[in-house]
DRENPA-3360 file (N, C-alpha, C; in nm, 2 decimals, always signed):
BEGIN
1 = MNTLANDK = +0.09/-0.12/+0.00/+0.00/+0.00/+0.00/+0.09/+0.12/+0.00 ~ +0.05/+0.22/-0.08/+0.13/+0.34/-0.08/+0.12/+0.43/+0.05 ~ +0.22/+0.51/+0.07/+0.22/+0.58/+0.19/+0.11/+0.69/+0.20 ~ +0.07/+0.74/+0.09/-0.03/+0.84/+0.09/-0.17/+0.78/+0.13 ~ -0.20/+0.66/+0.08/-0.32/+0.59/+0.12/-0.32/+0.56/+0.27 ~ -0.20/+0.51/+0.32/-0.19/+0.48/+0.46/-0.20/+0.61/+0.55 ~ -0.14/+0.72/+0.51/-0.15/+0.84/+0.58/-0.29/+0.89/+0.58 ~ -0.36/+0.87/+0.47/-0.50/+0.92/+0.46/-0.59/+0.84/+0.56;
9 = LIETRNHL = -0.57/+0.71/+0.57/-0.64/+0.62/+0.66/-0.62/+0.67/+0.80 ~ -0.50/+0.70/+0.84/-0.46/+0.74/+0.97/-0.52/+0.88/+1.00 ~ -0.51/+0.97/+0.91/-0.56/+1.11/+0.93/-0.71/+1.11/+0.95 ~ -0.78/+1.03/+0.86/-0.92/+1.03/+0.87/-0.97/+0.97/+1.00 ~ -0.91/+0.86/+1.04/-0.95/+0.79/+1.16/-0.93/+0.88/+1.28 ~ -0.81/+0.95/+1.28/-0.78/+1.04/+1.39/-0.89/+1.15/+1.40 ~ -0.93/+1.20/+1.28/-1.03/+1.31/+1.27/-1.16/+1.26/+1.33 ~ -1.20/+1.14/+1.29/-1.32/+1.08/+1.34/-1.32/+1.07/+1.50;
17 = LNEINLLS = -1.21/+1.01/+1.55/-1.20/+0.99/+1.69/-1.20/+1.13/+1.77 ~ -1.14/+1.23/+1.71/-1.14/+1.36/+1.77/-1.29/+1.42/+1.78 ~ -1.37/+1.38/+1.68/-1.51/+1.43/+1.67/-1.59/+1.36/+1.78 ~ -1.56/+1.24/+1.81/-1.65/+1.16/+1.90/-1.60/+1.14/+2.04 ~ -1.47/+1.16/+2.06/-1.40/+1.13/+2.19/-1.47/+1.19/+2.31 ~ -1.51/+1.31/+2.31/-1.55/+1.39/+2.42/-1.71/+1.40/+2.43 ~ -1.78/+1.32/+2.35/-1.92/+1.33/+2.35/-1.98/+1.26/+2.47 ~ -2.08/+1.31/+2.53/-2.15/+1.24/+2.64/-2.23/+1.12/+2.57;
25 = YDEFNKKP = -2.27/+1.03/+2.66/-2.36/+0.92/+2.62/-2.48/+0.97/+2.54 ~ -2.54/+1.07/+2.60/-2.67/+1.12/+2.54/-2.64/+1.19/+2.40 ~ -2.53/+1.27/+2.39/-2.50/+1.33/+2.27/-2.47/+1.23/+2.16 ~ -2.40/+1.12/+2.20/-2.35/+1.02/+2.11/-2.47/+0.94/+2.06 ~ -2.57/+0.92/+2.14/-2.69/+0.84/+2.10/-2.81/+0.91/+2.06 ~ -2.81/+1.04/+2.06/-2.93/+1.12/+2.03/-2.94/+1.13/+1.87 ~ -3.06/+1.09/+1.83/-3.09/+1.10/+1.69/-3.15/+1.24/+1.66 ~ -3.09/+1.31/+1.55/-3.14/+1.44/+1.52/-3.29/+1.44/+1.49;
33 = NSNEWSIA = -3.34/+1.33/+1.43/-3.48/+1.31/+1.40/-3.50/+1.17/+1.38 ~ -3.63/+1.13/+1.36/-3.66/+0.98/+1.35/-3.61/+0.92/+1.22 ~ -3.57/+1.00/+1.12/-3.53/+0.95/+1.00/-3.37/+0.94/+0.98 ~ -3.30/+0.99/+1.08/-3.16/+0.99/+1.08/-3.09/+0.91/+1.18 ~ -2.97/+0.86/+1.15/-2.90/+0.79/+1.25/-2.84/+0.88/+1.36 ~ -2.81/+0.83/+1.47/-2.74/+0.90/+1.58/-2.59/+0.89/+1.54 ~ -2.51/+0.97/+1.61/-2.36/+0.96/+1.59/-2.31/+0.82/+1.62 ~ -2.37/+0.76/+1.72/-2.33/+0.63/+1.76/-2.36/+0.53/+1.64;
41 = QICHHLYL = -2.48/+0.54/+1.59/-2.51/+0.46/+1.48/-2.43/+0.48/+1.35 ~ -2.39/+0.60/+1.32/-2.30/+0.63/+1.21/-2.17/+0.56/+1.24 ~ -2.12/+0.57/+1.36/-1.99/+0.51/+1.39/-2.00/+0.36/+1.38 ~ -2.11/+0.30/+1.43/-2.13/+0.16/+1.42/-2.13/+0.12/+1.27 ~ -2.20/+0.20/+1.19/-2.20/+0.18/+1.04/-2.06/+0.18/+0.98 ~ -1.98/+0.27/+1.03/-1.84/+0.28/+0.98/-1.76/+0.16/+1.02 ~ -1.78/+0.11/+1.14/-1.72/-0.02/+1.18/-1.77/-0.13/+1.09 ~ -1.90/-0.15/+1.07/-1.95/-0.25/+0.98/-1.89/-0.25/+0.84;
49 = VESKFTQA = -1.89/-0.12/+0.78/-1.84/-0.11/+0.65/-1.70/-0.14/+0.64 ~ -1.62/-0.09/+0.73/-1.47/-0.13/+0.73/-1.45/-0.28/+0.74 ~ -1.53/-0.34/+0.82/-1.52/-0.49/+0.84/-1.55/-0.56/+0.71 ~ -1.66/-0.52/+0.64/-1.70/-0.58/+0.51/-1.60/-0.54/+0.40 ~ -1.55/-0.42/+0.40/-1.45/-0.38/+0.31/-1.32/-0.47/+0.32 ~ -1.28/-0.49/+0.45/-1.17/-0.58/+0.47/-1.19/-0.72/+0.42 ~ -1.31/-0.77/+0.44/-1.34/-0.91/+0.39/-1.33/-0.91/+0.23 ~ -1.39/-0.80/+0.17/-1.39/-0.79/+0.02/-1.24/-0.78/-0.03;
57 = IEYGLKKI = -1.16/-0.70/+0.04/-1.02/-0.68/+0.00/-0.95/-0.81/+0.01 ~ -0.97/-0.88/+0.12/-0.91/-1.01/+0.14/-0.95/-1.11/+0.03 ~ -1.08/-1.11/+0.00/-1.13/-1.20/-0.10/-1.07/-1.16/-0.24 ~ -1.07/-1.04/-0.27/-1.01/-0.99/-0.40/-0.86/-1.02/-0.41 ~ -0.79/-1.01/-0.30/-0.65/-1.04/-0.31/-0.62/-1.19/-0.33 ~ -0.71/-1.28/-0.29/-0.70/-1.42/-0.30/-0.74/-1.47/-0.44 ~ -0.81/-1.39/-0.51/-0.85/-1.43/-0.65/-0.73/-1.46/-0.74 ~ -0.74/-1.57/-0.81/-0.63/-1.61/-0.90/-0.62/-1.52/-1.02;
65 = DGHETERK = -0.73/-1.49/-1.08/-0.73/-1.42/-1.21/-0.72/-1.27/-1.18 ~ -0.60/-1.22/-1.17/-0.58/-1.07/-1.15/-0.57/-1.00/-1.28 ~ -0.68/-0.94/-1.32/-0.68/-0.86/-1.44/-0.73/-0.72/-1.40 ~ -0.67/-0.62/-1.47/-0.71/-0.49/-1.43/-0.86/-0.46/-1.46 ~ -0.92/-0.39/-1.36/-1.06/-0.36/-1.37/-1.07/-0.21/-1.39 ~ -1.17/-0.17/-1.46/-1.19/-0.03/-1.49/-1.20/+0.05/-1.36 ~ -1.13/+0.16/-1.35/-1.13/+0.25/-1.23/-1.26/+0.32/-1.23 ~ -1.32/+0.34/-1.11/-1.45/+0.41/-1.10/-1.43/+0.54/-1.03;
73 = NIYVVSDK = -1.53/+0.63/-1.05/-1.53/+0.76/-0.98/-1.59/+0.74/-0.84 ~ -1.50/+0.69/-0.75/-1.54/+0.67/-0.61/-1.57/+0.79/-0.53 ~ -1.52/+0.90/-0.58/-1.54/+1.03/-0.51/-1.68/+1.08/-0.51 ~ -1.77/+1.01/-0.58/-1.91/+1.04/-0.58/-1.96/+1.02/-0.43 ~ -1.90/+0.93/-0.36/-1.94/+0.90/-0.22/-1.92/+1.03/-0.13 ~ -1.83/+1.12/-0.17/-1.81/+1.24/-0.08/-1.91/+1.35/-0.11 ~ -1.99/+1.33/-0.22/-2.09/+1.43/-0.25/-2.22/+1.41/-0.17 ~ -2.24/+1.50/-0.07/-2.35/+1.48/+0.02/-2.49/+1.50/-0.05;
81 = TVKLNAPD = -2.49/+1.56/-0.17/-2.61/+1.57/-0.24/-2.66/+1.44/-0.30 ~ -2.57/+1.34/-0.31/-2.60/+1.21/-0.36/-2.63/+1.12/-0.24 ~ -2.76/+1.08/-0.23/-2.81/+1.00/-0.12/-2.78/+0.85/-0.15 ~ -2.70/+0.79/-0.07/-2.67/+0.64/-0.08/-2.73/+0.57/+0.03 ~ -2.81/+0.47/+0.00/-2.88/+0.39/+0.11/-2.79/+0.27/+0.14 ~ -2.76/+0.26/+0.27/-2.67/+0.15/+0.31/-2.74/+0.01/+0.29 ~ -2.66/-0.08/+0.24/-2.72/-0.22/+0.23/-2.74/-0.27/+0.37 ~ -2.84/-0.36/+0.39/-2.88/-0.41/+0.52/-2.76/-0.46/+0.60;
89 = MVKPDVEP = -2.66/-0.52/+0.53/-2.55/-0.58/+0.61/-2.46/-0.48/+0.68 ~ -2.47/-0.35/+0.64/-2.40/-0.25/+0.71/-2.48/-0.14/+0.77 ~ -2.61/-0.18/+0.80/-2.70/-0.09/+0.87/-2.67/-0.11/+1.02 ~ -2.66/+0.00/+1.10/-2.62/-0.01/+1.24/-2.73/-0.06/+1.32 ~ -2.69/-0.11/+1.44/-2.79/-0.15/+1.54/-2.87/-0.03/+1.59 ~ -2.99/-0.06/+1.64/-3.07/+0.05/+1.69/-3.05/+0.09/+1.84 ~ -2.99/-0.01/+1.91/-2.97/+0.02/+2.05/-2.85/+0.11/+2.07 ~ -2.85/+0.18/+2.19/-2.74/+0.28/+2.21/-2.61/+0.21/+2.23;
97 = FEVQKIIE = -2.50/+0.29/+2.22/-2.37/+0.25/+2.23/-2.29/+0.34/+2.33 ~ -2.19/+0.29/+2.39/-2.10/+0.36/+2.47/-1.99/+0.41/+2.37 ~ -1.94/+0.53/+2.39/-1.84/+0.59/+2.30/-1.72/+0.49/+2.30 ~ -1.67/+0.45/+2.42/-1.55/+0.37/+2.43/-1.57/+0.23/+2.36 ~ -1.69/+0.18/+2.36/-1.72/+0.05/+2.29/-1.70/+0.07/+2.14 ~ -1.76/+0.18/+2.09/-1.74/+0.21/+1.95/-1.60/+0.23/+1.91 ~ -1.52/+0.30/+1.99/-1.38/+0.33/+1.97/-1.31/+0.19/+1.96 ~ -1.34/+0.10/+2.05/-1.28/-0.03/+2.05/-1.32/-0.11/+1.92;
105 = LLSNSRNS = -1.44/-0.10/+1.88/-1.48/-0.17/+1.75/-1.41/-0.11/+1.63 ~ -1.40/+0.02/+1.63/-1.33/+0.09/+1.52/-1.18/+0.05/+1.52 ~ -1.12/+0.04/+1.63/-0.98/+0.00/+1.64/-0.97/-0.14/+1.59 ~ -1.06/-0.23/+1.63/-1.05/-0.37/+1.58/-1.07/-0.38/+1.43 ~ -1.16/-0.31/+1.38/-1.18/-0.31/+1.23/-1.06/-0.26/+1.16 ~ -1.00/-0.15/+1.21/-0.88/-0.09/+1.15/-0.76/-0.18/+1.16 ~ -0.75/-0.24/+1.27/-0.64/-0.34/+1.29/-0.65/-0.45/+1.19 ~ -0.77/-0.50/+1.17/-0.79/-0.61/+1.08/-0.76/-0.57/+0.93;
113 = LMTVLSNV = -0.80/-0.45/+0.90/-0.77/-0.40/+0.76/-0.62/-0.39/+0.74 ~ -0.55/-0.33/+0.84/-0.41/-0.30/+0.83/-0.33/-0.44/+0.83 ~ -0.38/-0.54/+0.90/-0.32/-0.67/+0.90/-0.33/-0.73/+0.76 ~ -0.44/-0.72/+0.70/-0.46/-0.77/+0.56/-0.36/-0.70/+0.46 ~ -0.36/-0.57/+0.47/-0.28/-0.49/+0.38/-0.13/-0.51/+0.41 ~ -0.09/-0.53/+0.53/+0.05/-0.55/+0.56/+0.10/-0.68/+0.51 ~ +0.01/-0.77/+0.47/+0.06/-0.90/+0.42/+0.07/-0.90/+0.27 ~ +0.04/-0.78/+0.21/+0.06/-0.77/+0.06/+0.20/-0.74/+0.03;
121 = EDSSVLSE = +0.27/-0.84/-0.04/+0.41/-0.82/-0.07/+0.44/-0.73/-0.18 ~ +0.36/-0.74/-0.29/+0.37/-0.66/-0.41/+0.25/-0.57/-0.42 ~ +0.27/-0.44/-0.40/+0.16/-0.35/-0.40/+0.10/-0.33/-0.54 ~ +0.17/-0.38/-0.64/+0.11/-0.36/-0.78/-0.02/-0.45/-0.79 ~ -0.04/-0.55/-0.71/-0.16/-0.63/-0.71/-0.28/-0.55/-0.67 ~ -0.26/-0.45/-0.59/-0.37/-0.37/-0.54/-0.45/-0.30/-0.66 ~ -0.38/-0.27/-0.77/-0.45/-0.21/-0.88/-0.49/-0.32/-0.99 ~ -0.43/-0.44/-0.97/-0.46/-0.55/-1.07/-0.57/-0.64/-1.03;
129 = KSAKHPFF = -0.59/-0.65/-0.90/-0.70/-0.74/-0.85/-0.82/-0.65/-0.81 ~ -0.94/-0.72/-0.80/-1.06/-0.64/-0.77/-1.15/-0.73/-0.69 ~ -1.26/-0.67/-0.64/-1.37/-0.74/-0.57/-1.49/-0.66/-0.61 ~ -1.61/-0.73/-0.60/-1.73/-0.67/-0.64/-1.79/-0.58/-0.52 ~ -1.82/-0.45/-0.55/-1.87/-0.36/-0.46/-2.02/-0.34/-0.48 ~ -2.10/-0.33/-0.38/-2.25/-0.32/-0.40/-2.30/-0.20/-0.49 ~ -2.22/-0.09/-0.49/-2.26/+0.02/-0.57/-2.18/+0.04/-0.70 ~ -2.05/+0.00/-0.69/-1.96/+0.03/-0.80/-1.94/-0.09/-0.89;
137 = GELPIDQW = -1.98/-0.21/-0.85/-1.95/-0.33/-0.93/-1.80/-0.37/-0.90 ~ -1.74/-0.43/-1.00/-1.60/-0.47/-0.98/-1.51/-0.34/-0.96 ~ -1.44/-0.34/-0.84/-1.37/-0.23/-0.80/-1.22/-0.27/-0.77 ~ -1.12/-0.21/-0.83/-0.98/-0.24/-0.80/-0.96/-0.23/-0.64 ~ -0.88/-0.32/-0.59/-0.85/-0.32/-0.45/-0.80/-0.19/-0.40 ~ -0.71/-0.12/-0.47/-0.66/+0.01/-0.42/-0.77/+0.11/-0.41 ~ -0.87/+0.10/-0.49/-0.99/+0.19/-0.48/-1.07/+0.15/-0.36 ~ -1.08/+0.03/-0.32/-1.15/-0.01/-0.20/-1.08/+0.06/-0.08;
145 = IDLVSIHE = -0.95/+0.05/-0.08/-0.87/+0.11/+0.03/-0.90/+0.26/+0.03 ~ -0.89/+0.33/-0.08/-0.92/+0.48/-0.08/-1.06/+0.50/-0.04 ~ -1.16/+0.42/-0.07/-1.30/+0.43/-0.04/-1.32/+0.43/+0.11 ~ -1.24/+0.36/+0.19/-1.25/+0.35/+0.33/-1.24/+0.50/+0.39 ~ -1.14/+0.57/+0.34/-1.12/+0.71/+0.39/-1.22/+0.80/+0.34 ~ -1.26/+0.79/+0.21/-1.36/+0.88/+0.15/-1.49/+0.86/+0.22 ~ -1.53/+0.74/+0.24/-1.66/+0.71/+0.30/-1.66/+0.76/+0.45 ~ -1.55/+0.74/+0.52/-1.54/+0.78/+0.66/-1.54/+0.94/+0.66;
153 = QRHIEQIK = -1.48/+1.00/+0.57/-1.48/+1.15/+0.57/-1.62/+1.20/+0.55 ~ -1.70/+1.14/+0.46/-1.84/+1.18/+0.43/-1.91/+1.18/+0.57 ~ -1.89/+1.07/+0.64/-1.97/+1.06/+0.77/-1.91/+1.15/+0.88 ~ -1.79/+1.18/+0.87/-1.73/+1.28/+0.97/-1.80/+1.41/+0.95 ~ -1.82/+1.45/+0.82/-1.90/+1.58/+0.79/-2.04/+1.57/+0.85 ~ -2.10/+1.45/+0.83/-2.24/+1.43/+0.88/-2.24/+1.44/+1.04 ~ -2.14/+1.38/+1.10/-2.13/+1.39/+1.25/-2.11/+1.53/+1.29 ~ -2.03/+1.61/+1.22/-2.01/+1.75/+1.26/-2.15/+1.83/+1.25;
161 = DIKLRIAT = -2.22/+1.80/+1.15/-2.35/+1.86/+1.13/-2.45/+1.82/+1.24 ~ -2.45/+1.69/+1.28/-2.54/+1.65/+1.38/-2.50/+1.71/+1.52 ~ -2.37/+1.72/+1.54/-2.32/+1.78/+1.67/-2.37/+1.93/+1.68 ~ -2.36/+2.00/+1.57/-2.41/+2.14/+1.56/-2.56/+2.15/+1.58 ~ -2.63/+2.06/+1.52/-2.78/+2.06/+1.54/-2.82/+2.02/+1.68 ~ -2.75/+1.93/+1.74/-2.78/+1.89/+1.87/-2.75/+2.00/+1.97 ~ -2.64/+2.07/+1.95/-2.60/+2.18/+2.04/-2.70/+2.30/+2.03 ~ -2.75/+2.32/+1.91/-2.84/+2.44/+1.89/-2.98/+2.40/+1.94;
169 = SN = -3.01/+2.27/+1.95/-3.15/+2.23/+1.99/-3.16/+2.22/+2.14 ~ -3.05/+2.23/+2.22/-3.06/+2.23/+2.36/-3.08/+2.36/+2.42;
% end
């Protein structure tokens, strides 16, 4: 994995942790309205997504037929005007979470991802191998890795917005 992608993963995760670290239990679990997720649910979703992405990356790396797949515009994920509905497998639980429990889950999913990536001996396979993504179809592994940060950044912006709305509603 290239240093830039690794740095982006670290930077984005640190940014996320800084946004949630000092939240109270109530702030963390308060839903802005009945149609939106709480910050806790967003973070649980991020954990679930990263876990599924890691599985997909691992699967893609094990595939024998490594042929280059067309690169996709994954940055559409960062466009907040584009509404993406989460597949059921990455929808968060409805019950409340403790901040520390979510931080632990996020740490576990990141450690799993980094373990898979650290076992890649030849980084050129990251652009040569692919796995099927629910929205993008066949996606090169290096774009899966980039998507972790892009997706997390989208939700960090959502968390900031929710924090602001919660603060002004009190």
